[in-house]
C-alpha positions in Angstrom: -63.3 11.5 -79.1 -64.5 8.6 -77.0 -68.2 8.2 -76.5 -69.3 8.5 -72.9 -72.2 6.0 -73.0 -73.2 2.9 -74.9 -75.4 3.5 -77.9 -78.9 4.1 -76.8 -78.0 4.4 -73.2 -78.8 7.4 -71.1 -78.2 8.3 -67.5 -81.0 7.6 -65.0 -83.1 10.5 -63.8 -81.5 12.8 -61.3 -84.1 12.0 -58.7 -83.0 8.3 -58.8 -79.4 9.2 -58.5 -80.1 11.4 -55.5 -82.1 8.6 -53.8 -79.3 6.0 -54.4 -76.7 8.5 -53.2 -78.7 9.2 -50.1 -79.2 5.5 -49.4 -75.4 4.9 -49.8 -74.6 7.6 -47.3 -77.2 6.5 -44.9 -76.0 2.9 -45.0 -72.4 3.9 -44.6 -73.3 6.0 -41.5 -75.2 3.0 -40.1 -72.3 0.6 -40.7 -69.8 2.9 -39.0 -72.2 3.3 -36.0 -72.7 -0.5 -35.7 -69.0 -1.3 -35.9 -68.2 1.3 -33.2 -71.0 0.4 -30.7 -72.3 -3.1 -31.3 -70.6 -6.4 -30.8 -71.0 -10.2 -31.3 -74.0 -11.7 -33.0 -76.0 -8.5 -32.9 -73.2 -6.7 -34.9 -73.2 -9.4 -37.5 -77.0 -9.3 -38.0 -77.0 -5.5 -38.4 -74.0 -5.6 -40.8 -75.8 -8.3 -42.8 -78.8 -6.1 -43.2 -76.7 -3.1 -44.3 -74.9 -5.4 -46.8 -78.3 -6.4 -48.2 -79.2 -2.7 -48.6 -76.0 -2.0 -50.5 -76.5 -5.0 -52.7 -80.0 -3.9 -53.7 -78.7 -0.5 -54.8 -75.8 -2.0 -56.7 -78.1 -4.4 -58.5 -80.3 -1.5 -59.5 -77.4 0.4 -61.0 -75.9 -2.7 -62.7 -79.3 -3.3 -64.3 -78.9 -0.1 -66.3 -76.5 0.5 -69.2 -73.1 1.7 -68.1 -73.0 5.5 -68.1 -70.2 7.9 -67.1 -72.4 10.1 -64.9 -73.4 7.1 -62.8 -70.0 5.4 -62.6 -68.7 7.3 -59.5 -71.8 6.2 -57.5 -71.8 2.6 -58.8 -68.1 2.1 -58.1 -68.4 3.7 -54.7 -71.2 1.4 -53.7 -69.2 -1.5 -55.1 -66.2 -0.6 -52.9 -68.4 -0.1 -49.8 -70.1 -3.5 -50.4 -66.7 -5.2 -50.8 -65.2 -3.5 -47.7 -68.2 -4.4 -45.5 -68.3 -8.0 -46.9 -64.6 -8.6 -46.2 -64.9 -7.1 -42.7 -67.9 -9.4 -42.0 -66.3 -12.6 -43.3 -62.8 -11.8 -42.0 -61.1 -12.3 -45.3 -61.1 -12.1 -49.1 -62.8 -14.6 -51.3 -63.2 -15.1 -55.0 -66.6 -13.3 -54.7 -64.7 -10.1 -54.2 -62.5 -10.7 -57.2 -65.6 -11.1 -59.3 -67.1 -7.9 -57.9 -64.0 -6.0 -58.9 -63.9 -7.6 -62.3 -67.5 -6.6 -62.9 -66.8 -3.0 -61.9 -63.8 -2.8 -64.2 -65.9 -4.1 -67.1 -68.5 -1.5 -66.5 -65.9 1.2 -66.8 -64.6 -0.2 -70.1 -68.2 -0.4 -71.4 -68.5 3.3 -71.2 -65.4 3.7 -73.2 -66.2 1.0 -75.8 -62.9 -0.7 -74.8 -64.5 -4.1 -74.1 -65.6 -5.7 -77.4 -68.2 -8.4 -77.6 -66.9 -11.8 -76.4 -63.6 -10.3 -75.3 -62.6 -11.7 -71.9 -59.7 -10.1 -70.1 -58.1 -11.3 -66.8 -58.0 -8.9 -63.8 -54.4 -7.8 -64.5 -55.2 -6.9 -68.2 -58.5 -5.2 -67.1 -56.6 -3.0 -64.7 -54.0 -2.0 -67.3 -56.7 -1.1 -69.7 -58.9 0.8 -67.2 -56.0 2.8 -65.7 -54.7 3.8 -69.1 -58.3 4.9 -70.0 -58.9 6.7 -66.7 -57.1 9.8 -67.9 -60.2 10.5 -70.0 -62.3 10.2 -66.8 -60.6 12.2 -64.1 -63.6 12.2 -61.8 -63.3 8.5 -61.5 -59.6 8.5 -60.2 -60.3 8.7 -56.5 -62.8 5.8 -56.5 -60.6 3.8 -59.0 -57.7 4.1 -56.6 -59.9 2.8 -53.8 -61.0 -0.1 -55.9 -57.3 -0.7 -56.8 -56.5 -0.7 -53.1 -59.1 -3.5 -52.6 -57.6 -5.4 -55.5 -54.1 -5.0 -54.0 -55.4 -6.3 -50.7 -57.0 -9.3 -52.4 -53.7 -10.1 -54.3 -51.6 -9.7 -51.2 -53.9 -12.1 -49.2 -53.8 -14.7 -52.0 -50.0 -14.4 -52.6 -50.3 -13.0 -56.1 -47.4 -10.7 -55.6 -46.4 -10.4 -59.2 -49.8 -9.1 -60.1 -49.7 -6.7 -57.1 -46.4 -5.3 -58.1 -47.6 -4.7 -61.7 -50.7 -2.9 -60.4 -48.7 -0.6 -58.2 -46.3 0.1 -61.0 -49.3 1.2 -63.2 -50.8 3.3 -60.4 -47.5 5.1 -59.8 -46.8 5.8 -63.5 -43.9 5.1 -65.7 -41.3 6.4 -63.3 -41.8 3.3 -61.1 -41.7 0.7 -63.8 -38.1 -0.2 -63.1 -38.8 -1.0 -59.5 -40.1 -4.3 -58.2 -39.6 -3.5 -54.5 -43.1 -3.9 -53.1 -42.6 -1.8 -50.0 -41.1 1.1 -52.1 -44.0 0.9 -54.6 -46.5 1.1 -51.7 -44.7 4.1 -50.2 -44.6 5.8 -53.6 -48.3 5.3 -54.3 -50.2 8.5 -53.5 -54.0 8.0 -54.0 -55.8 11.2 -54.9 -57.9 12.7 -52.2 -61.7 12.7 -52.7 -63.6 16.0 -52.8 -65.5 17.1 -49.6 -68.8 16.7 -51.4 -68.0 13.2 -52.6 -70.0 10.1 -51.6 -69.4 8.6 -48.2 -67.1 5.6 -48.1 -66.3 3.1 -45.4 -62.5 3.3 -45.8 -60.5 5.5 -48.0 -57.6 4.5 -50.4 -54.9 6.1 -48.2 -56.0 4.0 -45.2 -55.9 0.9 -47.3 -52.4 1.9 -48.6 -51.1 2.2 -45.0 -52.6 -1.1 -44.1 -51.1 -2.8 -47.2 -47.7 -1.3 -46.3 -47.8 -2.7 -42.8 -49.0 -6.1 -43.8 -46.5 -6.4 -46.7 -43.6 -5.3 -44.5 -44.6 -7.8 -41.8 -45.1 -10.7 -44.2 -41.9 -10.0 -46.0 -40.0 -9.7 -42.6 -41.4 -13.1 -41.5 -40.4 -14.7 -44.7 -36.9 -13.3 -44.5 -36.6 -14.4 -40.9 -37.6 -18.0 -41.9 -35.0 -18.0 -44.7 -32.3 -16.6 -42.5 -31.9 -13.2 -44.1 -31.7 -11.6 -40.7 -30.6 -8.0 -41.6 -33.3 -7.8 -44.2 -35.8 -9.2 -41.8 -34.9 -6.7 -39.2 -35.4 -3.8 -41.7 -38.7 -5.1 -42.9 -40.0 -5.7 -39.4 -39.0 -2.3 -38.2 -40.8 -0.9 -41.2 -43.9 -2.8 -40.1 -43.6 -1.6 -36.5 -43.4 2.1 -37.6 -46.4 1.8 -39.9 -50.1 1.6 -39.1 -50.6 -1.1 -36.5 -53.3 -2.3 -34.1 -52.0 -3.3 -30.7 -52.5 -7.0 -31.4 -50.4 -6.7 -34.6 -47.8 -4.7 -32.8 -47.4 -7.5 -30.3 -46.7 -9.9 -33.2 -44.3 -7.6 -34.8 -42.4 -7.0 -31.6 -42.2 -10.7 -31.0 -40.8 -11.3 -34.5 -38.2 -8.5 -33.9 -37.2 -10.2 -30.6 -36.8 -13.5 -32.4 -34.7 -11.8 -35.1 -32.4 -10.0 -32.7 -31.9 -13.1 -30.6 -30.8 -15.0 -33.7 -28.5 -12.1 -34.5 -26.8 -12.5 -31.1 -28.3 -9.3 -29.6 -30.3 -10.7 -26.6 -30.6 -7.4 -24.7 -32.2 -5.6 -27.6 -34.4 -8.7 -28.2 -35.5 -8.6 -24.5 -36.5 -4.9 -24.9 -38.8 -5.7 -27.8 -40.4 -8.6 -25.8 -41.0 -6.3 -22.8 -42.5 -3.7 -25.2 -44.8 -6.4 -26.5 -45.9 -7.3 -23.0 -46.6 -3.6 -22.3 -49.2 -3.6 -25.1 -51.4 -5.6 -22.7 -51.6 -8.9 -24.5 -50.1 -12.1 -23.1 -49.7 -13.9 -26.4 -48.6 -17.5 -26.9 -45.7 -16.9 -29.4 -44.5 -14.1 -27.2 -44.1 -16.4 -24.2 -42.5 -19.1 -26.4 -40.0 -16.6 -27.7 -39.2 -15.4 -24.2 -38.5 -18.9 -23.2 -36.1 -19.3 -26.1 -34.3 -16.1 -25.2 -33.9 -17.1 -21.5 -32.7 -20.5 -22.6 -30.0 -18.9 -24.8 -29.0 -16.7 -21.8 -28.8 -19.7 -19.5 -31.6 -18.5 -17.3 -33.4 -21.9 -16.7 -35.8 -20.6 -14.1 -37.1 -17.8 -16.3 -37.3 -20.2 -19.3 -39.4 -22.8 -17.4 -41.6 -20.1 -15.9 -42.3 -18.7 -19.4 -43.3 -22.2 -20.6 -45.5 -22.8 -17.6 -47.3 -19.5 -18.3 -47.7 -20.5 -21.9 -49.3 -23.9 -21.1 -51.7 -22.1 -18.8 -52.5 -19.6 -21.5 -53.2 -22.3 -24.1 -55.4 -24.2 -21.7 -57.9 -21.4 -21.6 -60.2 -21.2 -24.6 -59.3 -18.1 -26.5 -62.5 -16.1 -27.1 -62.6 -13.8 -30.2 -62.2 -10.2 -29.2 -65.5 -8.2 -29.3 -63.6 -4.9 -29.4 -64.7 -2.7 -32.3 -62.0 -2.6 -35.0 -60.4 0.8 -35.8 -61.0 0.3 -39.5 -63.1 -2.2 -41.5 -60.2 -3.9 -43.4 -57.5 -4.4 -40.8 -53.9 -5.6 -41.1 -55.0 -8.9 -39.5 -57.1 -9.7 -42.5 -54.1 -9.6 -44.8 -51.9 -11.9 -42.6 -51.7 -15.7 -43.1 -51.7 -18.3 -40.3 -48.1 -18.9 -39.3 -46.6 -22.2 -40.6 -44.5 -24.4 -38.2 -41.3 -22.7 -39.4 -42.6 -19.2 -38.5 -41.4 -17.6 -35.2 -45.0 -16.8 -34.6 -46.0 -20.5 -34.6 -46.8 -21.5 -31.0 -48.1 -25.0 -31.4 -50.8 -26.8 -29.3 -51.1 -27.1 -25.6 -49.8 -30.7 -25.7 -46.7 -29.7 -27.8 -45.8 -26.9 -25.3 -46.5 -29.2 -22.4 -44.1 -31.7 -23.9 -41.5 -28.9 -24.4 -41.8 -27.9 -20.7 -41.6 -31.5 -19.5 -38.6 -32.4 -21.7 -36.7 -29.3 -20.6 -37.3 -30.1 -16.9 -36.0 -33.6 -17.7 -32.9 -32.3 -19.4 -32.2 -29.8 -16.6 -32.4 -32.5 -13.9 -35.7 -31.4 -12.4 -37.0 -34.9 -12.1 -40.1 -34.3 -9.9 -41.3 -31.4 -12.1 -40.7 -33.4 -15.2 -42.6 -36.4 -13.9 -45.6 -34.3 -13.0 -45.6 -32.5 -16.4 -45.3 -35.8 -18.3 -48.2 -37.3 -16.4 -50.3 -34.2 -17.2 -49.3 -34.5 -20.8 -50.3 -38.2 -21.0 -53.6 -37.4 -19.4 -54.2 -34.6 -21.9 -53.4 -36.8 -24.8 -55.3 -39.9 -23.7 -58.6 -38.2 -22.8 -59.0 -37.1 -26.3 -59.4 -33.4 -25.4 -56.6 -32.4 -27.9 -56.0 -33.3 -31.5 -53.7 -36.2 -32.2 -50.2 -35.3 -30.8 -47.7 -34.3 -33.5 -44.4 -32.8 -32.6 -43.2 -29.5 -34.0 -41.4 -30.0 -37.3 -38.3 -28.0 -36.1 -36.5 -29.3 -34.2 -37.6 -32.9 -34.7 -39.8 -34.0 -31.8 -40.8 -37.4 -30.5 -43.7 -39.5 -31.6 -46.4 -40.6 -29.2 -44.6 -43.8 -28.0 -41.5 -41.8 -27.3 -43.5 -39.5 -25.1 -44.5 -42.6 -23.0 -40.8 -43.6 -22.8 -39.7 -40.1 -21.7 -42.5 -40.1 -19.1 -41.4 -43.5 -17.7 -37.8 -42.3 -17.5 -38.8 -39.1 -15.7 -40.8 -41.1 -13.2 -37.8 -43.4 -12.5 -35.6 -40.3 -12.0 -38.2 -39.0 -9.6 -38.0 -42.3 -7.6 -41.5 -43.3 -8.8 -40.6 -46.7 -10.2 -44.0 -48.3 -9.7 -45.6 -45.5 -11.8 -42.9 -45.9 -14.4 -43.8 -49.6 -14.7 -47.5 -48.7 -15.2 -46.6 -46.3 -18.0 -44.5 -48.9 -19.7 -47.2 -51.5 -19.4 -49.6 -49.0 -21.1 -47.2 -48.5 -23.9 -46.6 -52.2 -24.4 -50.4 -52.8 -24.5 -50.6 -50.3 -27.4 -47.6 -51.6 -29.4 -46.8 -55.2 -28.7 -49.5 -56.5 -31.0 -47.5 -55.1 -34.0 -44.5 -57.4 -33.3 -45.9 -60.5 -35.2 -46.1 -58.3 -38.3 -42.4 -57.5 -38.3 -41.2 -60.1 -40.8 -43.5 -58.8 -43.5 -42.5 -55.2 -42.7 -38.8 -56.1 -42.9 -39.4 -57.6 -46.3 -40.8 -54.2 -47.4 -37.7 -52.5 -45.9 -35.4 -54.7 -48.0 -37.4 -53.9 -51.1 -37.1 -50.2 -50.3 -40.8 -49.7 -50.2 -41.0 -48.7 -46.6 -38.9 -47.2 -43.9 -37.4 -49.1 -41.0 -40.2 -49.9 -38.5 -39.8 -48.3 -35.1 -42.2 -50.6 -33.1 -39.4 -53.0 -32.0 -37.4 -50.1 -30.8 -40.3 -48.8 -28.7 -41.2 -52.2 -27.2 -37.5 -52.9 -26.5 -37.0 -49.5 -24.8 -40.1 -50.1 -22.7 -38.6 -53.4 -21.4 -35.3 -51.6 -20.8 -37.0 -48.9 -18.7 -39.0 -51.6 -16.8 -35.7 -53.3 -16.0 -34.3 -50.0 -14.6 -37.5 -49.5 -12.6 -37.0 -53.0 -11.0 -33.4 -52.1 -10.3 -34.7 -49.1 -8.3 -37.1 -51.4 -6.5 -34.2 -53.7 -5.7 -35.7 -56.7 -7.4 -32.8 -58.1 -9.3 -34.4 -61.1 -10.8 -37.1 -59.1 -12.6 -34.6 -56.5 -13.6 -32.3 -59.1 -15.4 -35.4 -60.7 -16.9 -36.5 -57.3 -18.4 -33.0 -56.5 -19.7 -32.9 -60.0 -21.3 -36.3 -59.6 -22.9 -35.1 -56.2 -24.3 -32.1 -57.9 -25.8 -34.0 -60.8 -27.2 -36.3 -58.5 -29.1 -33.5 -56.3 -30.4 -31.5 -59.3 -31.7 -34.5 -61.5 -32.8 -36.9 -59.0 -34.2 -34.4 -56.5 -35.6 -32.4 -58.3 -38.4 -28.8 -57.5 -39.0 -29.1 -57.7 -42.8 -31.5 -54.9 -43.3 -30.3 -54.5 -46.9 -30.0 -51.3 -48.8 -33.6 -50.2 -48.4 -34.7 -46.6 -48.8 -34.5 -46.0 -45.0 -30.8 -46.9 -44.9 -30.0 -43.9 -47.0 -32.2 -41.3 -45.3 -31.7 -39.3 -42.1 -34.5 -41.2 -40.4 -33.0 -44.5 -41.2 -29.6 -43.4 -39.8 -31.2 -42.2 -36.6 -33.0 -45.6 -36.2 -29.7 -47.5 -36.8 -28.0 -45.3 -34.2 -30.9 -45.8 -31.7 -30.8 -49.6 -32.3 -27.0 -49.8 -31.6 -27.3 -47.7 -28.4 -30.3 -49.6 -27.2 -28.4 -52.8 -27.4 -25.4 -51.3 -25.7 -27.6 -49.8 -22.9 -29.4 -53.2 -22.3 -26.1 -55.1 -22.2 -24.4 -52.6 -19.9 -27.5 -52.5 -17.6 -27.6 -56.3 -17.4 -23.8 -56.4 -16.9 -24.1 -54.1 -13.9 -26.7 -56.4 -12.3 -24.3 -59.3 -12.8 -21.6 -57.3 -11.1 -23.9 -56.5 -8.2 -24.7 -60.2 -7.7 -21.0 -61.2 -8.0 -21.2 -62.8 -11.4 -18.3 -61.0 -12.9 -17.8 -63.5 -15.8 -21.3 -63.0 -17.1 -20.8 -59.2 -16.7 -17.6 -59.4 -18.8 -19.5 -61.2 -21.6 -22.1 -58.4 -21.7 -19.6 -55.6 -21.6 -17.5 -57.2 -24.4 -20.6 -57.6 -26.6 -21.6 -54.0 -25.9 -18.2 -52.7 -27.1 -18.5 -54.9 -30.2 -22.0 -53.7 -31.0 -21.3 -50.0 -30.3 -17.6 -49.3 -31.1 -16.3 -46.2 -29.6 -18.9 -46.0 -26.9 -16.9 -44.9 -23.9 -19.3 -46.0 -21.2 -19.2 -49.6 -22.5 -15.4 -49.4 -22.7 -15.0 -48.1 -19.2 -17.2 -50.8 -17.7 -15.2 -53.4 -19.7 -11.9 -51.9 -18.4 -13.2 -52.1 -14.7 -14.3 -55.7 -15.1 -11.1 -56.8 -16.8 -9.1 -55.1 -14.1 -11.2 -56.8 -11.4 -10.6 -60.2 -13.0 -6.9 -59.4 -13.2 -6.8 -59.8 -17.0 -4.2 -57.1 -17.4 -3.2 -57.6 -21.1 -6.8 -57.3 -22.3 -7.4 -54.4 -19.9 -4.3 -52.6 -21.2 -5.6 -52.9 -24.8 -8.9 -51.3 -23.7 -7.0 -48.6 -21.8 -4.9 -47.6 -24.8 -8.1 -47.3 -27.0 -9.7 -45.0 -24.3 -6.5 -42.9 -24.2 -6.2 -42.7 -28.0 -6.6 -39.0 -29.2 -8.5 -40.2 -32.3 -11.3 -41.5 -30.0 -14.5 -39.6 -30.9 -16.3 -37.9 -28.0 -19.3 -39.8 -26.9 -21.4 -36.6 -27.0 -21.2 -36.6 -30.8 -22.3 -40.2 -31.0 -25.3 -39.7 -28.7 -26.4 -36.3 -30.1 -29.0 -37.8 -32.4 -30.4 -40.2 -29.9 -34.0 -39.9 -28.6 -34.2 -38.0 -25.3 -35.2 -41.1 -23.3 -32.1 -43.0 -24.4 -29.8 -40.0 -24.1 -30.9 -39.5 -20.5 -30.8 -43.2 -19.8 -27.0 -43.3 -20.3 -26.6 -40.8 -17.5 -27.7 -43.6 -15.1 -25.2 -46.2 -16.4 -22.3 -43.8 -16.8 -19.4 -45.0 -14.8 -18.2 -42.6 -12.0 -14.7 -41.1 -11.9 -13.6 -42.2 -15.4 -10.5 -40.1 -15.4 -9.5 -41.3 -12.0 -9.9 -44.9 -13.3 -7.6 -44.2 -16.2 -5.0 -42.6 -14.1 -5.0 -45.4 -11.5 -4.7 -48.0 -14.3 -1.8 -46.1 -15.9 0.2 -46.2 -12.7 -0.4 -50.0 -12.4 0.9 -50.7 -15.9 4.5 -51.7 -16.5 6.6 -49.3 -18.5 6.3 -50.2 -22.3 9.3 -51.8 -23.9 
């Protein structure tokens, strides 16, 4: 039969046990009262004092040899101390793991299961303690509470294998075959404490319910990210039906809306988003998901309104809620911050402002887009936000491209002078890099660096300045800017880039595509100015070169066809016409799909009108083929 105490050890006098028990119960009552009534700094100070009181009792108990009669009190105070500490610090740390480890060692000391110098990890300690606990039935309720704290620690630190093993041991041999975390949590049935037991801050069953909600929610989010939508739907519905605070329920409903939208069920998705709003919390990711849903349904007005509300919400400093929590360890404490791939990732105010501005630009709302871009630039340049970085999915623009998009929006809104100012600001920030280009290109050839983007940004700024001068009806300056753009693109950007690392990666391919289309855009733009001034021969040279540089670009080919027809060069025009009519011709949309937004929108300005009419008219003028 196992000995119940260490050799020479004896239980402390009953009067000491009663005093420690009374102090535990008094401190627990105080803590519950403070959490229910106090808030802010005052609450933290009072909780800190209660923590100190629990720690003093715990140190007194741990200073004595481990004894079975004292273990329920010692473990209960340990659990109360951990629960209160986690609630105060809003999360688990290694300190809590050490407290749990110390408590388990004390249990094993009473059973002489921990030999001198024998060090066991937490997982091994739990296996040993739970197998020995059958000899100590009075310890089972508090051991299950301690196990709940261990489970919460392992869940929050992503030690899911250890968590599954612990739950399998808690549930007995019948659950050994199962590794389903949610099923194991549902199966776990912590024993109820006796009515005369010591007071505790939070019981094991409450912890079990919170663990189930947090695990289901985390699992559902991960399945949503990996694209396992039916599994994600099941996990998220499990979380929604479990123990949830209102703030967590808003998050779960938002994730459910995202899942159902991706499953092609927009009406059900909308119901969940409405339910989230009814919970009384206008939450950033909820508004972002609403905008995505409205975009999928083609409701542009509602989409943009959602984004505007979101930018306003993010502009207000979010104060931490002073509302008293329902329990000390909440579901929120077991959830991680959403990564950029998560449907609950909202981004910064500048990122959402850019999304709103770019959507206005894409939808042809030029005046709104211009104002939003100016607000965005002001936000970024005054340093009130962290350095702008676009969301990782889908790929967003870098800071210089935001300037270019802003300039384009201003030109579309007939604010050419403001567009010139924005371009000048960009040039002042990037042009100094151009002299360093030869050395950078040498690095590209060696494969040690990616293709530099600075020449693209500088060239695009000159391209947009040229278009601004076109709007101001100043042809000389417009042609000069287009020529400056082309000079940079042909002089600074070498043709023999070699087989560097960038040429084989997605970013390198995108840069090559942008380079080709920038050259074509500048040549077409300058050619149109030559046409406007009656210099058709010069225009023909630019259009011919644009077709050579960007084969298959229909805009360039249409402008070339018009000019050849105007110059009465029928044979050459006929050859271009046949290429445009060829069924193997790739749609221009596919070629421009990977272009930056500023360049994609730019081609709308230089797109020739009535292309199909031009083809039909030219066909009637052709002689029948032999």
